[in-house]
C-alpha positions as CSV (number, residue, x, y, z in Angstrom):
1,M,175.8,101.3,91.6
2,I,175.2,105.0,92.8
3,E,175.8,106.9,95.7
4,T,174.2,110.2,96.9
5,V,176.0,112.3,98.9
6,K,174.7,113.8,101.4
7,V,174.8,117.7,101.1
8,T,174.4,119.5,105.1
9,E,172.5,123.4,104.7
10,K,175.7,124.6,105.3
11,Q,176.6,123.7,102.6
12,K,172.9,123.8,100.4
13,K,173.2,128.1,101.6
14,S,177.4,128.9,101.0
15,R,176.4,127.0,97.1
16,R,173.4,128.6,97.1
17,N,175.0,131.7,98.1
18,R,178.2,131.2,95.5
19,N,175.3,130.9,92.1
20,V,173.4,134.3,93.1
21,A,177.4,136.0,93.4
22,L,178.0,134.6,89.8
23,G,174.7,135.1,88.9
24,L,175.3,138.8,89.8
25,V,178.8,139.0,88.2
26,L,177.2,137.6,85.2
27,A,174.4,140.1,84.9
28,G,177.4,143.3,85.0
29,L,179.0,142.0,82.7
30,V,176.2,141.3,80.4
31,G,174.6,145.5,81.6
32,L,178.3,146.4,80.6
33,F,179.3,145.2,77.1
34,Y,175.7,146.8,76.1
35,V,176.6,150.1,78.0
36,I,179.8,149.7,75.9
37,T,178.2,148.7,72.7
38,I,175.6,151.7,73.2
39,V,178.1,153.8,73.3
40,K,180.6,152.7,70.7
41,I,177.7,153.0,68.4
42,G,177.1,156.5,69.0
43,G,173.3,155.9,70.8
44,I,174.8,158.5,73.7
45,G,176.0,162.1,74.0
46,G,176.1,161.6,69.2
């Protein structure tokens, strides 16, 4: 038997905010790696 857990609006909001923050951090890391790669290859100022 599966028991469902009731999630309050406050918990939903908190979880959503955490997910958004994680997404922004991941996007920032992707952008950082992209810039570092371009610089290493010599695409900028080379």
